[in-house]
PAPA-340003 format. One line per 5 residues: number of its first residue (from 1); for each residue x, y, z of N, C-alpha, C, O, CB. Coordinates in steps of 0.02 Angstrom, whole numbers, plus 50000, padded with zeros to 5 digits. Glycine has a CB too. Layout:
! PAPA-340003
NUM	X,Y,Z,X,Y,Z,X,Y,Z,X,Y,Z,X,Y,Z ~ ...
This chain:
! PAPA-340003
1	53569,57367,52658,53605,57373,52579,53589,57417,52535,53618,57418,52481,53598,57321,52538 ~ 53511,57485,52563,53487,57532,52539,53495,57570,52572,53503,57622,52542,53440,57532,52521 ~ 53498,57576,52623,53514,57631,52678,53606,57703,52643,53663,57690,52623,53542,57556,52774 ~ 53583,57743,52650,53648,57784,52688,53700,57753,52731,53759,57764,52720,53622,57834,52736 ~ 53678,57708,52785,53723,57713,52853,53784,57674,52810,53844,57676,52826,53686,57665,52938
6	53748,57631,52739,53805,57568,52760,53885,57673,52735,53879,57733,52726,53801,57440,52657 ~ 53963,57601,52739,53995,57636,52728,54045,57633,52637,54084,57664,52601,54025,57630,52793 ~ 53999,57563,52641,54010,57532,52560,53955,57533,52529,53935,57476,52518,54035,57458,52551 ~ 53917,57579,52508,53825,57587,52474,53847,57574,52388,53862,57616,52346,53773,57699,52489 ~ 53839,57472,52379,53842,57471,52321,53797,57469,52290,53795,57438,52237,53869,57440,52306
11	53750,57502,52313,53675,57504,52261,53658,57552,52259,53642,57591,52304,53613,57471,52272 ~ 53659,57556,52175,53613,57655,52157,53563,57617,52135,53554,57556,52141,53648,57733,52081 ~ 53533,57658,52109,53459,57643,52065,53482,57658,51988,53534,57689,51976,53381,57704,52090 ~ 53445,57637,51944,53483,57673,51878,53434,57726,51842,53389,57757,51870,53504,57611,51817 ~ 53447,57732,51789,53397,57819,51801,53313,57802,51780,53265,57837,51796,53432,57902,51722
16	53311,57757,51752,53231,57736,51794,53184,57748,51908,53130,57751,51938,53244,57633,51779 ~ 53261,57751,51920,53228,57709,51976,53261,57688,52021,53286,57713,52071,53198,57658,51958 ~ 53258,57593,51977,53309,57564,51979,53306,57527,52005,53271,57554,52048,53348,57582,51990 ~ 53316,57437,52037,53392,57436,52060,53393,57389,52064,53348,57364,52097,53422,57463,52111 ~ 53427,57361,52046,53478,57286,52004,53518,57277,52045,53575,57300,52054,53526,57293,51929
21	53460,57212,52094,53526,57182,52166,53560,57118,52147,53593,57083,52186,53484,57155,52254 ~ 53541,57098,52031,53569,57037,52040,53645,57025,52011,53692,56984,52007,53521,56993,52011 ~ 53617,57105,51988,53699,57094,51930,53772,57064,51971,53795,57077,52027,53731,57194,51893 ~ 53798,57015,51911,53846,56999,51929,53847,56901,51983,53889,56858,51998,53863,57073,51966 ~ 53788,56911,51991,53777,56833,52030,53775,56782,51975,53746,56806,51926,53698,56824,52078
26	53783,56759,51971,53758,56698,51903,53661,56662,51965,53637,56665,52022,53869,56588,51889 ~ 53647,56633,51890,53542,56608,51924,53568,56547,51975,53522,56537,52015,53458,56554,51833 ~ 53610,56513,51986,53609,56464,52037,53619,56482,52088,53577,56466,52131,53643,56419,52032 ~ 53664,56513,52104,53694,56564,52132,53642,56580,52169,53636,56551,52223,53723,56614,52090 ~ 53595,56627,52149,53562,56670,52163,53491,56611,52183,53455,56615,52233,53562,56730,52102
31	53487,56567,52136,53436,56526,52163,53450,56508,52233,53421,56535,52280,53428,56467,52124 ~ 53508,56447,52243,53551,56432,52306,53506,56487,52366,53471,56467,52413,53650,56457,52289 ~ 53522,56572,52344,53512,56624,52397,53437,56629,52433,53412,56633,52489,53529,56695,52364 ~ 53426,56627,52393,53321,56633,52392,53316,56584,52461,53279,56605,52506,53259,56576,52293 ~ 53350,56521,52471,53305,56473,52526,53315,56530,52553,53274,56575,52550,53325,56396,52566
36	53381,56534,52590,53374,56587,52669,53304,56619,52657,53263,56595,52696,53445,56666,52680 ~ 53275,56671,52612,53207,56718,52655,53136,56672,52652,53082,56701,52652,53185,56807,52606 ~ 53141,56588,52650,53132,56569,52652,53105,56508,52735,53062,56497,52778,53158,56585,52609 ~ 53155,56493,52714,53188,56455,52806,53245,56473,52852,53274,56443,52897,53215,56381,52803 ~ 53251,56527,52827,53362,56543,52852,53433,56523,52851,53482,56554,52874,53380,56541,52906
41	53429,56454,52813,53465,56426,52803,53468,56424,52698,53429,56409,52652,53449,56367,52854 ~ 53545,56451,52707,53568,56413,52641,53594,56347,52645,53645,56335,52678,53619,56449,52607 ~ 53549,56283,52599,53553,56262,52579,53642,56240,52506,53647,56252,52446,53494,56278,52586 ~ 53683,56213,52546,53738,56242,52458,53740,56165,52411,53785,56123,52416,53863,56272,52483 ~ 53683,56162,52366,53714,56090,52331,53800,56061,52310,53853,56087,52328,53680,56092,52262
46	53795,56033,52290,53872,56024,52242,53885,56049,52202,53863,56008,52162,53891,55976,52212 ~ 53915,56106,52158,53959,56132,52117,53939,56199,52139,53942,56237,52090,53958,56111,52041 ~ 53920,56228,52188,53905,56283,52191,53957,56318,52207,53972,56305,52265,53859,56290,52222 ~ 53996,56363,52181,54072,56400,52224,54058,56415,52320,54012,56448,52344,54088,56506,52178 ~ 54109,56380,52354,54088,56427,52396,54093,56499,52394,54051,56543,52391,54109,56412,52441
51	54200,56499,52399,54185,56587,52371,54120,56637,52335,54117,56698,52341,54233,56596,52317 ~ 54077,56600,52303,54050,56640,52236,53974,56661,52303,53948,56709,52333,54028,56570,52132 ~ 53970,56590,52295,53932,56600,52371,53936,56628,52423,53878,56640,52438,53927,56563,52400 ~ 53987,56659,52485,54016,56704,52505,54009,56794,52474,53989,56845,52502,54074,56671,52500 ~ 54032,56785,52418,54015,56839,52390,53976,56879,52388,53984,56939,52401,54014,56835,52359
56	53884,56827,52357,53818,56841,52359,53796,56845,52431,53748,56881,52443,53782,56792,52322 ~ 53826,56812,52482,53792,56841,52559,53815,56898,52533,53783,56925,52488,53821,56817,52646 ~ 53873,56925,52558,53918,56966,52579,53887,57040,52542,53887,57094,52570,53997,56937,52557 ~ 53849,57019,52444,53825,57043,52447,53743,57111,52466,53729,57171,52468,53852,57018,52435 ~ 53709,57023,52476,53631,57054,52496,53674,57041,52559,53700,56986,52553,53538,57011,52477
61	53692,57071,52617,53709,57078,52697,53655,57012,52720,53608,57017,52759,53685,57173,52739 ~ 53682,56939,52675,53661,56892,52720,53718,56863,52758,53767,56840,52729,53624,56842,52687 ~ 53706,56865,52850,53758,56843,52901,53766,56741,52866,53731,56694,52847,53713,56859,53007 ~ 53846,56761,52881,53862,56719,52821,53909,56663,52862,53966,56663,52838,53904,56766,52752 ~ 53900,56618,52913,53943,56585,52975,53892,56497,52954,53852,56481,52909,53923,56642,53087
66	53931,56452,53032,53876,56379,53011,53819,56361,53016,53782,56320,52988,53886,56329,53033 ~ 53816,56422,53083,53720,56422,53083,53668,56448,53028,53607,56446,53038,53693,56470,53140 ~ 53701,56476,52962,53660,56514,52888,53661,56447,52848,53617,56411,52826,53711,56591,52836 ~ 53742,56443,52849,53760,56404,52784,53798,56323,52794,53846,56313,52830,53817,56456,52742 ~ 53769,56279,52761,53732,56200,52788,53765,56187,52713,53741,56232,52679,53620,56185,52808
71	53809,56147,52669,53854,56113,52647,53885,56084,52640,53933,56104,52674,53867,56113,52639 ~ 53910,55990,52586,53970,55971,52596,54011,55966,52621,54027,55924,52663,53986,55976,52581 ~ 54054,56032,52590,54108,56045,52567,54118,56095,52626,54106,56153,52644,54112,56065,52493 ~ 54137,56057,52638,54144,56080,52749,54259,56116,52748,54288,56151,52789,54134,55924,52841 ~ 54285,56083,52681,54348,56128,52687,54341,56179,52654,54388,56213,52674,54408,56103,52668
76	54304,56219,52601,54277,56259,52578,54271,56311,52619,54314,56355,52627,54233,56239,52557 ~ 54192,56307,52657,54181,56320,52722,54183,56364,52741,54164,56423,52736,54206,56300,52755 ~ 54246,56283,52797,54287,56334,52829,54338,56365,52827,54364,56404,52867,54296,56326,52864 ~ 54358,56338,52749,54426,56399,52731,54404,56495,52779,54429,56536,52816,54422,56415,52604 ~ 54316,56475,52723,54300,56564,52729,54294,56585,52806,54282,56646,52806,54216,56589,52690
81	54295,56572,52841,54275,56573,52884,54337,56580,52956,54333,56604,53013,54231,56523,52871 ~ 54395,56542,52917,54414,56554,52918,54453,56646,52915,54478,56684,52957,54405,56510,52906 ~ 54441,56648,52851,54474,56698,52854,54443,56786,52883,54470,56841,52882,54495,56691,52787 ~ 54358,56755,52913,54331,56806,52923,54394,56827,53016,54407,56877,53050,54229,56787,52922 ~ 54405,56776,53017,54433,56750,53103,54494,56786,53093,54514,56821,53140,54449,56651,53128
86	54523,56786,53050,54608,56780,53020,54591,56878,53032,54602,56901,53088,54633,56729,52900 ~ 54569,56917,52986,54546,56968,52953,54518,56974,53060,54558,56941,53093,54482,56955,52861 ~ 54476,56999,53094,54467,57004,53155,54528,57006,53198,54544,57049,53239,54427,56958,53170 ~ 54569,56936,53177,54623,56952,53275,54642,56998,53249,54630,57054,53271,54701,56897,53320 ~ 54694,56982,53166,54729,57030,53140,54707,57104,53184,54726,57126,53238,54713,57029,53059
91	54673,57121,53147,54649,57162,53164,54666,57235,53251,54664,57294,53270,54600,57118,53155 ~ 54681,57162,53269,54671,57173,53371,54729,57194,53364,54752,57250,53373,54660,57099,53442 ~ 54761,57129,53341,54880,57127,53330,54897,57197,53319,54930,57239,53349,54928,57075,53233 ~ 54845,57195,53238,54845,57294,53247,54849,57328,53258,54879,57372,53227,54833,57332,53250 ~ 54815,57335,53324,54789,57387,53356,54849,57364,53424,54880,57416,53435,54691,57386,53367
96	54867,57325,53456,54897,57298,53477,54986,57313,53476,55025,57355,53453,54869,57253,53456 ~ 54987,57281,53496,55065,57254,53454,55095,57285,53416,55142,57314,53443,55065,57204,53412 ~ 55087,57297,53337,55110,57320,53299,55103,57398,53302,55155,57430,53308,55092,57289,53255 ~ 55036,57434,53298,55024,57491,53273,55074,57524,53321,55118,57544,53283,54948,57513,53271 ~ 55096,57545,53397,55151,57557,53444,55202,57564,53435,55242,57609,53448,55160,57526,53477
101	55205,57488,53396,55322,57503,53365,55324,57542,53291,55381,57544,53268,55387,57392,53334 ~ 55272,57573,53249,55277,57594,53186,55256,57663,53248,55309,57683,53270,55226,57556,53108 ~ 55227,57682,53263,55230,57764,53299,55305,57762,53310,55356,57791,53293,55181,57782,53385 ~ 55290,57726,53336,55361,57752,53418,55414,57747,53312,55402,57800,53283,55401,57632,53543 ~ 55446,57712,53278,55475,57751,53216,55461,57783,53207,55502,57822,53231,55481,57742,53169
106	55399,57831,53172,55372,57850,53140,55399,57918,53184,55386,57962,53143,55308,57820,53126 ~ 55419,57941,53223,55448,57963,53288,55499,58012,53286,55513,58070,53303,55473,57911,53322 ~ 55525,57952,53253,55620,57949,53241,55606,57972,53188,55632,58025,53171,55677,57872,53238 ~ 55577,57951,53161,55610,58002,53075,55582,57946,53029,55555,57956,52975,55726,58015,53056 ~ 55591,57887,53060,55559,57871,52960,55518,57846,52962,55469,57856,52999,55591,57826,52901
111	55528,57794,52909,55467,57767,52839,55447,57748,52835,55389,57748,52814,55456,57748,52796 ~ 55491,57707,52854,55452,57616,52859,55478,57585,52919,55518,57612,52957,55477,57553,52788 ~ 55455,57533,52925,55477,57447,52995,55471,57406,52946,55444,57382,52895,55409,57413,53079 ~ 55498,57408,52975,55534,57320,52980,55521,57263,53054,55566,57235,53085,55633,57332,52980 ~ 55477,57260,53062,55455,57222,53114,55492,57154,53134,55491,57135,53075,55390,57208,53099
116	55514,57118,53157,55510,57034,53164,55466,57025,53220,55432,57067,53250,55586,56992,53180 ~ 55473,56965,53228,55413,56910,53283,55439,56855,53257,55444,56823,53204,55311,56911,53273 ~ 55467,56855,53356,55512,56841,53409,55443,56800,53442,55390,56826,53460,55555,56914,53455 ~ 55472,56700,53446,55409,56693,53525,55429,56738,53580,55462,56789,53586,55409,56606,53570 ~ 55398,56703,53615,55445,56735,53719,55479,56705,53716,55526,56745,53718,55418,56727,53810
121	55506,56648,53710,55513,56618,53748,55603,56615,53693,55648,56574,53700,55449,56557,53768 ~ 55600,56665,53653,55666,56671,53606,55722,56726,53636,55694,56778,53653,55641,56699,53524 ~ 55787,56725,53645,55823,56792,53625,55864,56827,53610,55875,56816,53550,55824,56814,53638 ~ 55882,56848,53620,55951,56890,53606,56001,56897,53601,56017,56898,53660,55964,56913,53620 ~ 56032,56902,53583,56095,56906,53632,56152,56903,53575,56180,56851,53559,56101,56836,53696
126	56167,56982,53540,56214,56971,53509,56309,56987,53506,56326,56983,53565,56183,56987,53473 ~ 56368,57001,53466,56433,56986,53487,56422,57091,53490,56408,57132,53446,56502,56926,53421 ~ 56437,57099,53566,56438,57182,53513,56511,57223,53481,56521,57284,53472,56404,57252,53571 ~ 56551,57174,53470,56627,57204,53457,56572,57154,53368,56551,57207,53345,56739,57162,53523 ~ 56553,57117,53334,56569,57066,53330,56468,57076,53277,56456,57026,53245,56600,57018,53415
131	56416,57128,53273,56354,57119,53258,56334,57052,53201,56378,57045,53158,56335,57189,53234 ~ 56286,57011,53195,56286,57014,53128,56295,57066,53059,56248,57106,53060,56244,56996,53128 ~ 56317,57072,53029,56339,57108,52959,56269,57118,52924,56261,57167,52887,56397,57056,52907 ~ 56220,57076,52934,56153,57107,52862,56089,57151,52880,56030,57144,52863,56106,57033,52824 ~ 56132,57216,52934,56065,57252,52955,56022,57253,52989,55985,57302,52998,56038,57256,52932
136	56016,57172,53027,55987,57161,53105,55964,57186,53134,55910,57177,53161,56009,57151,53144 ~ 56038,57272,53144,56027,57278,53189,55943,57351,53168,55906,57386,53202,56106,57288,53230 ~ 55952,57339,53104,55916,57421,53106,55816,57382,53098,55778,57425,53074,55956,57492,52999 ~ 55787,57327,53113,55756,57281,53117,55732,57277,53173,55757,57231,53205,55782,57238,53102 ~ 55662,57328,53222,55632,57311,53273,55584,57250,53271,55550,57236,53221,55604,57364,53290
141	55583,57216,53329,55616,57152,53369,55525,57149,53408,55535,57146,53469,55711,57175,53440 ~ 55482,57149,53401,55423,57088,53422,55383,57026,53451,55339,56988,53429,55415,57077,53404 ~ 55413,57032,53500,55422,56971,53551,55312,56950,53565,55273,56992,53587,55484,57017,53652 ~ 55296,56896,53550,55243,56883,53548,55234,56800,53492,55252,56783,53435,55211,56955,53528 ~ 55202,56773,53541,55203,56663,53523,55140,56679,53482,55130,56643,53433,55183,56579,53617
146	55097,56725,53495,55024,56715,53464,55038,56724,53426,55039,56676,53387,54968,56742,53473 ~ 55059,56782,53403,55060,56821,53326,55117,56767,53265,55109,56772,53204,55104,56922,53341 ~ 55175,56717,53298,55217,56677,53283,55172,56640,53220,55157,56634,53161,55243,56636,53348 ~ 55165,56617,53312,55074,56556,53274,55043,56611,53201,55077,56611,53150,54961,56555,53372 ~ 54973,56660,53205,54966,56679,53196,54991,56641,53125,54958,56594,53102,54968,56720,53232
151	55078,56675,53079,55110,56705,53043,55117,56649,53031,55155,56649,52983,55153,56750,53052 ~ 55102,56587,53046,55133,56532,53010,55078,56512,52949,55090,56515,52889,55151,56466,53066 ~ 55031,56496,52973,54999,56510,52883,55002,56559,52840,54983,56617,52849,54936,56511,52873 ~ 55032,56529,52781,55026,56569,52743,54961,56622,52725,54957,56683,52715,55042,56535,52705 ~ 54914,56564,52726,54821,56610,52747,54842,56683,52751,54849,56737,52722,54772,56587,52847
156	54849,56640,52824,54850,56724,52860,54899,56800,52863,54904,56852,52895,54852,56710,52926 ~ 54928,56765,52809,55004,56820,52809,54974,56876,52754,54996,56933,52745,55098,56771,52768 ~ 54910,56840,52719,54866,56857,52629,54822,56946,52693,54815,57007,52698,54758,56739,52581 ~ 54799,56840,52740,54732,56881,52792,54767,56977,52792,54746,57032,52777,54732,56831,52913 ~ 54824,56949,52817,54884,57024,52855,54874,57078,52818,54847,57131,52834,54979,57016,52850
161	54909,57055,52744,54936,57116,52667,54863,57153,52673,54854,57213,52682,54953,57069,52559 ~ 54793,57079,52659,54740,57136,52624,54707,57195,52695,54660,57235,52688,54657,57079,52581 ~ 54735,57187,52738,54720,57232,52807,54767,57307,52822,54757,57351,52864,54739,57178,52876 ~ 54801,57302,52788,54856,57310,52784,54841,57344,52742,54838,57404,52756,54898,57268,52782 ~ 54830,57329,52693,54825,57371,52610,54763,57403,52621,54753,57453,52586,54819,57316,52527
166	54702,57382,52676,54654,57432,52674,54678,57501,52725,54679,57559,52706,54582,57395,52698 ~ 54693,57484,52775,54749,57553,52813,54763,57576,52782,54730,57627,52796,54809,57552,52847 ~ 54807,57597,52716,54830,57625,52701,54915,57627,52676,54943,57667,52638,54806,57647,52732 ~ 54950,57558,52720,54976,57583,52695,55035,57564,52614,55018,57580,52558,54989,57601,52748 ~ 55095,57531,52627,55114,57552,52551,55177,57489,52554,55207,57486,52608,55145,57655,52535
171	55189,57462,52523,55272,57448,52504,55253,57381,52579,55293,57380,52626,55356,57544,52520 ~ 55181,57325,52579,55208,57285,52595,55222,57204,52567,55207,57169,52519,55188,57295,52637 ~ 55262,57198,52632,55304,57124,52629,55315,57078,52690,55367,57092,52720,55375,57136,52608 ~ 55293,57046,52706,55277,56989,52754,55257,56885,52740,55213,56846,52723,55212,57027,52783 ~ 55319,56888,52760,55353,56819,52761,55368,56790,52806,55337,56789,52859,55399,56812,52736
176	55438,56750,52789,55478,56699,52843,55539,56712,52824,55568,56690,52775,55464,56615,52841 ~ 55559,56752,52865,55637,56730,52873,55674,56716,52919,55648,56709,52975,55673,56766,52856 ~ 55782,56702,52909,55798,56678,52972,55832,56731,53025,55863,56774,52993,55844,56621,52959 ~ 55835,56741,53081,55864,56774,53124,55892,56785,53149,55867,56771,53204,55861,56780,53143 ~ 55941,56808,53159,56009,56772,53201,56013,56790,53292,56036,56840,53319,56092,56810,53160
181	55984,56737,53319,56002,56747,53380,56050,56752,53457,56042,56770,53515,55982,56733,53377 ~ 56097,56725,53415,56133,56732,53454,56207,56689,53412,56210,56669,53354,56098,56708,53522 ~ 56263,56685,53468,56310,56674,53414,56317,56650,53445,56313,56655,53507,56351,56702,53378 ~ 56349,56570,53372,56383,56502,53385,56436,56474,53406,56446,56434,53452,56385,56479,53349 ~ 56486,56510,53352,56559,56490,53386,56599,56555,53345,56565,56595,53313,56595,56392,53362
186	56645,56558,53348,56680,56620,53350,56731,56590,53346,56748,56560,53398,56675,56669,53402 ~ 56800,56581,53249,56815,56549,53221,56882,56613,53192,56877,56666,53161,56755,56514,53183 ~ 56923,56588,53211,56961,56652,53211,57006,56635,53131,57028,56580,53115,57018,56661,53295 ~ 57011,56703,53089,57040,56701,53016,57129,56724,53025,57159,56732,53078,56988,56766,52960 ~ 57165,56733,52926,57204,56744,52958,57236,56829,52957,57201,56858,52915,57242,56690,52942
191	57272,56865,52977,57277,56907,53021,57244,56920,53081,57235,56973,53111,57274,56944,52998 ~ 57237,56891,53088,57217,56888,53173,57136,56917,53151,57115,56964,53185,57278,56955,53242 ~ 57122,56909,53133,57030,56924,53107,57005,56876,53166,57033,56836,53202,56996,56888,53004 ~ 56919,56905,53157,56875,56872,53218,56833,56852,53177,56817,56908,53156,56842,56916,53281 ~ 56781,56795,53130,56729,56785,53132,56652,56773,53173,56666,56713,53178,56745,56762,53113
196	56599,56777,53199,56556,56767,53222,56503,56751,53192,56470,56790,53157,56552,56799,53250 ~ 56488,56682,53205,56447,56638,53158,56389,56619,53215,56387,56583,53264,56494,56565,53122 ~ 56341,56664,53181,56272,56653,53231,56216,56586,53195,56198,56551,53147,56218,56746,53233 ~ 56212,56600,53240,56123,56537,53253,56062,56592,53231,56052,56644,53263,56097,56504,53376 ~ 56028,56576,53180,55962,56576,53126,55893,56534,53147,55885,56474,53145,55988,56540,53052
201	55836,56597,53172,55800,56542,53202,55750,56578,53124,55755,56638,53112,55770,56541,53307 ~ 55715,56540,53087,55638,56548,53054,55612,56632,53078,55649,56680,53085,55574,56476,53095 ~ 55589,56631,53080,55526,56700,53147,55527,56730,53055,55564,56727,53006,55587,56790,53259 ~ 55429,56774,53082,55385,56780,53027,55436,56881,53042,55468,56895,53093,55267,56754,53045 ~ 55427,56927,52982,55461,56986,52957,55364,57000,52958,55316,56963,52958,55529,56982,52871
206	55375,57089,52957,55343,57165,52946,55366,57180,52906,55424,57177,52925,55346,57219,52988 ~ 55367,57199,52846,55396,57260,52825,55313,57315,52764,55267,57301,52726,55488,57224,52768 ~ 55336,57357,52784,55295,57409,52777,55316,57483,52772,55351,57518,52809,55257,57401,52824 ~ 55275,57497,52701,55272,57591,52695,55234,57632,52727,55186,57597,52742,55253,57619,52634 ~ 55224,57696,52752,55146,57748,52794,55182,57797,52703,55172,57851,52676,55162,57817,52932
211	55217,57743,52691,55248,57864,52621,55219,57815,52559,55183,57767,52575,55410,57912,52592 ~ 55239,57831,52473,55184,57834,52446,55280,57798,52412,55295,57739,52403,55113,57907,52429 ~ 55309,57836,52406,55388,57803,52358,55426,57828,52415,55457,57879,52434,55421,57845,52261 ~ 55410,57768,52434,55482,57760,52533,55561,57780,52479,55568,57769,52419,55499,57608,52595 ~ 55591,57799,52509,55667,57764,52464,55688,57785,52410,55732,57754,52381,55665,57697,52439
216	55654,57862,52378,55680,57905,52342,55712,57977,52314,55686,58028,52294,55663,57896,52332 ~ 55733,57971,52317,55756,58081,52332,55716,58102,52314,55704,58075,52260,55818,58135,52294 ~ 55668,58154,52330,55615,58221,52293,55679,58260,52283,55669,58318,52302,55542,58271,52352 ~ 55749,58250,52256,55806,58318,52261,55812,58325,52199,55787,58274,52176,55885,58312,52297 ~ 55833,58361,52152,55845,58372,52115,55946,58367,52110,55967,58373,52168,55800,58425,52111
221	55969,58364,52091,56042,58338,52049,56058,58383,52011,56004,58409,51998,56041,58274,52001 ~ 56117,58425,51969,56086,58457,51944,56221,58444,51941,56266,58446,51983,55999,58523,51978 ~ 56214,58429,51843,56256,58417,51831,56287,58505,51863,56266,58560,51883,56256,58382,51759 ~ 56357,58460,51847,56412,58530,51861,56436,58571,51852,56490,58571,51883,56443,58538,51868 ~ 56424,58632,51810,56478,58666,51741,56525,58667,51787,56530,58648,51845,56465,58752,51695
226	56590,58721,51708,56632,58779,51739,56587,58812,51715,56545,58821,51671,56710,58797,51724 ~ 56638,58843,51801,56634,58913,51783,56667,58951,51844,56687,58924,51895,56556,58936,51767 ~ 56671,59024,51830,56716,59054,51915,56713,59037,51945,56747,59008,51987,56716,59099,51954 ~ 56634,59060,51929,56615,59061,52009,56635,58989,52062,56645,58981,52122,56524,59070,52011 ~ 56635,58959,52020,56665,58870,52082,56731,58889,52103,56767,58840,52112,56681,58770,52032
231	56753,58937,52112,56815,58937,52114,56816,58993,52189,56855,58982,52235,56851,58961,52035 ~ 56776,59041,52190,56755,59079,52227,56749,59024,52290,56778,59028,52344,56695,59118,52199 ~ 56707,58974,52268,56667,58934,52305,56697,58868,52337,56678,58824,52376,56614,58920,52264 ~ 56749,58882,52305,56850,58833,52327,56865,58865,52376,56873,58830,52426,56934,58841,52267 ~ 56875,58933,52386,56890,58959,52420,56862,58971,52512,56883,58980,52569,56890,58994,52380
236	56784,58960,52462,56762,58956,52574,56764,58901,52557,56770,58889,52617,56676,58985,52632 ~ 56764,58848,52532,56753,58789,52570,56739,58773,52612,56690,58738,52627,56777,58765,52577 ~ 56803,58810,52662,56782,58799,52765,56725,58823,52775,56709,58808,52832,56831,58845,52830 ~ 56674,58862,52741,56603,58848,52763,56553,58800,52748,56501,58787,52780,56575,58890,52751 ~ 56569,58782,52711,56500,58745,52652,56508,58665,52711,56554,58634,52737,56537,58725,52519
241	56437,58661,52708,56448,58610,52768,56451,58545,52711,56433,58538,52653,56373,58608,52841 ~ 56479,58507,52757,56469,58433,52720,56416,58396,52682,56409,58389,52622,56475,58392,52762 ~ 56387,58379,52722,56374,58391,52697,56328,58413,52591,56272,58408,52566,56399,58389,52737 ~ 56355,58421,52582,56349,58466,52497,56417,58419,52458,56457,58377,52480,56378,58588,52503 ~ 56408,58443,52407,56447,58365,52362,56454,58424,52261,56413,58443,52219,56342,58246,52357
246	56517,58429,52266,56528,58454,52208,56505,58357,52135,56519,58297,52128,56634,58497,52221 ~ 56461,58420,52101,56465,58322,52061,56527,58342,51999,56545,58401,52001,56353,58282,51999 ~ 56552,58308,51959,56614,58327,51915,56584,58286,51855,56616,58308,51808,56698,58302,51946 ~ 56533,58231,51827,56478,58254,51805,56415,58228,51809,56392,58224,51866,56486,58264,51757 ~ 56369,58200,51748,56277,58175,51798,56344,58092,51804,56398,58074,51782,56142,58160,51716
251	56268,58059,51867,56311,58038,51884,56209,57963,51843,56152,57973,51822,56366,58066,51979 ~ 56240,57923,51852,56182,57888,51849,56166,57928,51906,56197,57967,51941,56178,57807,51849 ~ 56072,57893,51905,56018,57895,51949,56003,57863,52011,55964,57818,52022,55977,57882,51921 ~ 56055,57905,52064,56068,57837,52122,56009,57861,52187,55952,57881,52175,56174,57835,52163 ~ 56029,57855,52232,55966,57847,52334,56027,57888,52328,56078,57870,52297,55944,57751,52420
256	56017,57963,52371,56068,58002,52366,56094,58012,52431,56104,58068,52454,56052,58059,52335 ~ 56104,57965,52461,56137,57921,52535,56198,57905,52513,56250,57927,52538,56098,57844,52565 ~ 56192,57839,52433,56251,57812,52441,56336,57875,52395,56396,57862,52388,56230,57723,52400 ~ 56280,57957,52370,56319,58000,52345,56363,58013,52399,56417,58037,52381,56286,58055,52319 ~ 56355,58004,52457,56356,58067,52536,56450,58036,52535,56497,58076,52528,56279,58032,52650
261	56460,57967,52543,56514,57948,52542,56614,58012,52531,56668,58012,52561,56487,57896,52484 ~ 56584,58055,52470,56640,58075,52465,56609,58157,52486,56593,58195,52441,56678,58054,52390 ~ 56602,58182,52579,56604,58244,52526,56606,58306,52530,56565,58304,52576,56564,58247,52492 ~ 56616,58359,52525,56665,58389,52491,56700,58431,52537,56684,58490,52543,56641,58423,52435 ~ 56738,58409,52566,56770,58449,52621,56829,58393,52604,56886,58415,52600,56728,58458,52709
266	56820,58334,52595,56869,58286,52577,56891,58326,52521,56922,58373,52545,56846,58210,52563 ~ 56891,58330,52462,56898,58341,52395,56972,58369,52390,56988,58394,52443,56841,58390,52368 ~ 57021,58373,52343,57079,58410,52334,57043,58477,52324,56984,58495,52329,57129,58385,52272 ~ 57082,58499,52314,57071,58590,52243,57104,58578,52175,57077,58603,52125,57129,58683,52273 ~ 57178,58532,52168,57211,58513,52142,57153,58463,52076,57166,58451,52017,57262,58485,52196
271	57082,58440,52124,57066,58382,52060,57017,58423,52066,56965,58391,52054,57057,58290,52060 ~ 56999,58507,52086,56925,58523,52016,56929,58596,51953,56965,58646,51948,56833,58551,52076 ~ 56891,58578,51925,56915,58620,51853,56950,58719,51881,56952,58757,51930,56813,58628,51786 ~ 56960,58718,51844,56976,58803,51845,56901,58807,51841,56874,58862,51839,57030,58849,51773
């Protein structure tokens, strides 16, 4: 608690060199904790908040487990112990299962990752000609029944989100969503067009980014002005890369990917100002 080796050494002396170790701890909770220094066990009476007792034990470096804490409210005690177990378990899942997928996405130049967790028994069989129309092809699939069971509980999802924040990740979303696994039937539409109906299953997903402002353009958008140099630019239009665009008015601020739908090479010369 006082040594320099603690990663989060929150105990600091005041200007007199004194340590205030009970700041922010209620007298009732502190009186309860004093039993530990006499008997090695904390008997938590009714009316004492288990989360407050847990915070106090963490502050005083007292091991919080069933051997140390004795209380009537087993639900609250087990909830805290479950949070501890979920934190350690997700640390293992993160290193073993999730991080390799994130590294693979980063090596491809991605700045974020969307992972869908399927069970070991799930199978994905999409029609190559008619894939699902919701962008699922950009999701990474992780087959793990144990991680699927872990994410069934909203409390575990909250713990996982806290762990990812501790590891420096941004824009974290963890929840349950429908994921298409296989086609259920094919409908024929007027004109001979086919529509594939997929079977969806509810599965956990994780979405996160390792950039501060992912999806936002860091480029400066310039407003095009009338200039004689524009005519010269048109004359050498064949040498202009397709990823450049002449903007004729100041557009709303949108993602630059949306503005690349009309490359410069496809613009008619007559449409440009003199």
